[in-house]
N, C-alpha and C positions, 0 to 999 in steps of 0.2 A: 297165485303163480307167484315167486322170488324175483325180483328184478332186476338184472344182471348191475343194476348201480350200486346197489348193493355188497357185490365183490368188488367194487371201484374204493367205495367208502372203506370196506375193511384192508385191501392191502396199502391205501393210504396210510390208515392205522398203523398197518405193519410198520412203514416205509418210516415213522418217526420213532417206531419202537413203541410206542403209545398202547402197547396190549392190555386194554380194557377188558375184562371179564365179562363186561354184557355190551350187547353192540347192537343196534338198531340195522338189523340189514335190510328191511323193505318195510313199506307199508302198501296195505290194497285195500281198497273203499269201494269194494263191489263196482256193480254194472253202470255203465256210462249212459244210463237211461235216457237223459233229455238229450245229451248227443245224438242218440239214435233217432229220437224224435225229432231233430234237426234235421237229419240226413233226408229222411221218411218226407218231410214235409216240401222240402225242396225238390224233390226227385218228380212230384206229382203236380197236377193243377188243383187238383180237387181235394186237399186234406181230411174234409169234413165226411167225405163218401167214403173213404180209405177205413178212417175210425168207425164209421156205422157200418161198415161189413165185418170189420174187425169183431164189434160187439156182440154182432150174429153168429159169429162163428166161434166165438168165447161161450157161448152160451148153451150151444149144443153138448147132451151130455154125454156125445160120444169122442169128444175133442178136447183131449188131457193134455192141457197145458204146460205141464210139469216135462212131458217126454216129445209130445210132436213139434219137430225140427223146422219145418214147413207146411206152411199153408196150406189150407184147400184149392182143388182147382178152380173154382168157383172165385175166390179172393183173387187168385193171380193172374184170371184173365182181367178182372178187372184194373187192379193196379197195373199191367199193360198197359191198358187204354186210357188210363191218366198218366201214365211216364212223359216227364218233359225230356226234349232232348239232351243229353248229357252234359253238353257244352252249356246252355243256359242254366239247369240245373246247379250247375259250378259256381257260374256267374253268381249267381244269387244268390247260393250260401255264402261265397266269400264274402258278399257286400255287407250283409248280414251278421256273420262273424265279424269283422271288422270294426262295426258300428259303435258309436259311444254316444248315449245318450244324454245331453247336456241342459241347464236349466233353461236355457235360452230357446228352445226349440217350443215351437207352439204345436203341440201333439195333443189328441186328445190321450193317448198314457205315457207316463212316466214310469221306469223302474222304481219298484217298492223294494226289493229282494236282490238283497249280493250286489254284486260289483256291476256300474252303469254299464261297462263293455262286454258285450256279448260273447266273446270270447272268453273272459277273463269267470262272467257269469258261469258259464259251462263249467269251468276247473274249479270254482270255487261249489257249485253243487255237487261235485263228486269228492272234495276233497273234505280234510274232517272238521270245518267248522261248520260243512251244512247239516240241518238236523234232520236230512234223510238220508247223510250217510253214517253207515256203522261200518267200521275199519279193522279192519285184521293187520296187527302187528307183526314181524317176524325177527323174531330176538335171535342173537347166539349168544350161549354162555358158555366161556371155555377157562383153563385153569382154576387156579385155588378158587373154593366159596369161600367169600370177605362179606362182613357186616356191612361193609360199602355199598355190595351189588344190589341189596337190597333198596338201597335208595336209589343208584342208578338204575334198577328196572321202573320203580314208578317215576321216575324225568321221565324216563321214556315213554310212558302212558301220561304225559300231561298234552293240553292243547287238544283236545279232542271234545265235541260237544257230546256226544255219545261215548260211554264208557266202550274203547276198542276188545276184541278179542285178540288172545295172543296164541303166537305158534313158536314154542322155543325148542331151539335145539341144544342139546347137550353134549360137553367133551372135558370133562373134568372127574379128577382122581378123590375130589373132597374137599375138606373145611372145614367150617361152620355151622355144627348144626343148628342156631338161632335161625341164622341165615337160609339154609336150607329150607326148615319150615315157612319162612314168611315167605321166601320166595315161591314154596306152593302152593300156600293158602290165595294168593295172589294170583296164580294162573289158574285156579281154580275158579274164584271170583269171576275173572276173566273168561270162562269157557274156552279155557286155553288146550290145547294138545302140546304133547311133550314127545321130543324125538331124540335117539341120540344119534349125532352125528356133527360133525363140524365141516361148514362150507369154508370158512376161513383155508381152513388145513389144505382141502382138496383144491378148490382154488389156485392157491400159491403153487402148491405143484403142480399143477397143468399148467401154471404158467411160464415156471423154470423151464420145463421140459420144452413147450411152446418155441419163446424163445431161445434157447441151447438149440433146438433143430434150424430155426431159423439164421445162425447164425449169427445172433446180437449178443456176442460175448460178453459187454459190458453190461447190459440190460440183464441177461440170466445170472451175471456174476450177483448181483444189487438184488434180485429177487431172492436167488441162492440163501445170501444172508439172513433177508429177513426172514427166509422159510428155516432156517436153521437156530433164528431169535425165538422162533415160535413153536419150532418144536423142544426147546430146553423148557420154554414158558408152559407145556404141555406134558413135562415129566419123563421126556424120551430117554434114557438111556445114553450117556454122553457117549458109549463106545456105537451107538447106532443112528447119532446122527447124521452122518455121513453117510450112510446106508441107505442107496437106493431100493435092494430088496426088501429093509425094512420098513421102509414107510408104504413100497407097495403094497405090503400087505400091512399095514397098521389099520386096526379098527381104533376107531371112537370107544371111549369108555366112559361111563358112568357112575363111581364109586361111592361108595361112602354117605358122605350128605350131600350129593349129588342123586343119588336115589331117592331122596326128601322130596327134591323139587322134582323130580320125574314123575313120583305119586300123586302130584298135584294136578296132572292132567288128567285130561275127562278122555282123552284117547292118549295110549302110551305105546309109540312103536319103534323097537330096537334096532329097527334096520340092522345094517350087518355089525350093531356096536353090541359091546357086551355090559350087562347090570351087572353089578357087584356090590353084596354089604358084609360087613363084619361091625364088631360090639366098636362101640364109641369110646373114646379113650382121651386122656389129655395129654400134650406135650410135656417133654421131661424138662422143659424149663417152668412151663407151670405149674407141676407138680411140685415142683421143688418149695415153693411157695405155700403152699397146704399142708397143713395138717393130714393125717392118715383119718381121721373121721370128716374133714370139710374134705376130702378127696372124694369120700366113700358117699356123704351126704350130696356134693352136685351131681358126680353121676350118676346116684336114683333121682334125682330132679331133672336131668336132661332124661331118663329112660322113662317117666311120668309124664314128660313134655310130648315126648313122642309119641309115648300111647295115646296123650288127649288129641294132639294133631291126626293119627290112624285113624281114630275114633271118629272124629267132626268128616273126616273124609269117607268114609265108613272102609276103611282099608282092613283088609284081616289081620289081625294082631299075630296070626302064624309068620306073616311077613316079620313083624318086629322080631318073633322069637326065632328066625334063620338067623338073624344078624346077630341077639344076643348070644346064640350057640355057635358063632364062629369067633374065632380067638381074634385080638386087636390088629395081631402081627400077619394076619395071612387076610384074604379075602373068598370069598366065596361067590361065583357066578352064576346066579340063574339057570338053569337051564331052560328049554323050552317049556316043559311042562309045568315048571315051578312059576315061571311067571304068568301063564295061563292063569294056574289056581290061584297062589296068590296075589297079582297085581294085573288082573284083567287088561288086556289090549285098548278095552272100551268098555269105561264105567257103562252098568247095564240101563241105569235109569236115563240117561242122557242119551244113549245110542238106540233106547226104544222108544225116545219121544222127539229128541230133535229133528232125526232126518223126515218123517212122517209129517209134522209140522212144517217144516221147512218147505214140503210139497204143498201144503195149505195155504200157507202164506203166500209162495208164489203166486197159487191160482187169483189169492185175494187180490195181491198187488197189481198183478196185469188187469183184473176186471175193473179195478176201481182207477188204475192211471189210464185206462182204455175210454173209461166211461166219462172220465173229466175233459179229457180230448174233447169227445166229440158237446160234451156239455158246453165247451167253452168253445167251440167253434161255431156253435149254434145263436149263444150270445151275443158274439163279437163278429162273427160274421167270415167270409172265407179270406177277404182281404184286409185282416186285422193283424197287425203289428204280431209275430210269432213270438215275438219276447212276451207280449201281454197274454197270450194263451198259455204257453209257458209257468208263466208266473200262477195264473187261474190254479194248474194241476199240481203245481207245488204245494198250493195252501191246503187245497183238497185232500191230498196224498199224505200230508201231515198232519191230518185225522187219524193215520192209519199208521204211525210209527212200527207200533209191533209188529206189521206183516212185513215192512221193510228190514226190520232187525231181523228178522229169521229167515226172510227172502234171502239177504245176503250173507246168512252165516255159510261157510266153507264146510259143509258134512263130510268133504274127502277124507278126512282124519277118524273122524267116526266108524266110517264105514270100512277104509281101511283097518280099522281098528279090531272090527268085529271078523275081517277074514282073517286076519293072522290070528281072533282066538280060534275059530273053526277048522285052523289046520292039526 
């Protein structure tokens, strides 16, 4: 899920008039598995018994690990019988979380993975630097598509041990064909989802209304100016910039070169936005620098480049033909049916493989980590330092990175795409 902190970042960018076309909204790195295990460990007096019983439960053929949200009655009875008083559990957990191991300590165990402080370790284990973290980066792309946007997107994907998945929101009237193709390829390479929406636009609009209703005139005025600046950057007609009715009914758009980006998604959700295509063309200033032969040759080259891109992504050439048959000075807005036929909401091979494999890998992940906890408790004993237990599990789990990768994949957008496709 997107974090509200992302909106704060976007508003700060807008307040400085730094209307970047590629903005990282937030980053999510999957489930906080080890923190959950810490909670369980200090909640009971004998976690070895708990994990042993969970192993039996997971081995049952009638127990679906991907759908059963509550454990069976036998496990619940065992867990309740081993529970510590809440105050004691909280005290032990806080003491463990605050502990930092030092080289001077004469202990049988000293951390070998991640930060020495336990709280920092848990944060690290869920972050982009951990070998077991497979993150999703949420990106907003808006305004004119430029060549610089390719590098901005690549930069946003740096710093991850494992390549992150992309979720891209689009609101653009077009721009560079080359940039659109390159960004689309990056999205596909990162198993990305594309949707037509603008969280900055809608977020600022809500903030303006909120502060106005609260009577905060100065703050509302400042936010309104930011919103006006953004509206201009999005191509809102000058006579509509101050129109509350226009903004209340405005839809995000993905036109021209933006459609090339959108095509790169393994799922493509228009939401309430419009997807539009037309012939690619040169600006008047650029065309003046070219001879007739050069202009014709370059447009043919651009068409061939788009054709290769669509072939590589297995996109219907009918989508390209629809664009080529629409004059450059107009825009063809795809109908619901055209979208379903020419640019399916979920790419079939991804939609028919990933969700099922994700369920399979969730089962593998849960069984693997649970068995590792059982093995660790047997090896080190119930009184072992829990950091030692966790690091043993971390090393064992690292042997199953493929399971972690796909178990953490957010398949909501693929399954939603399949739903759109069936409407």
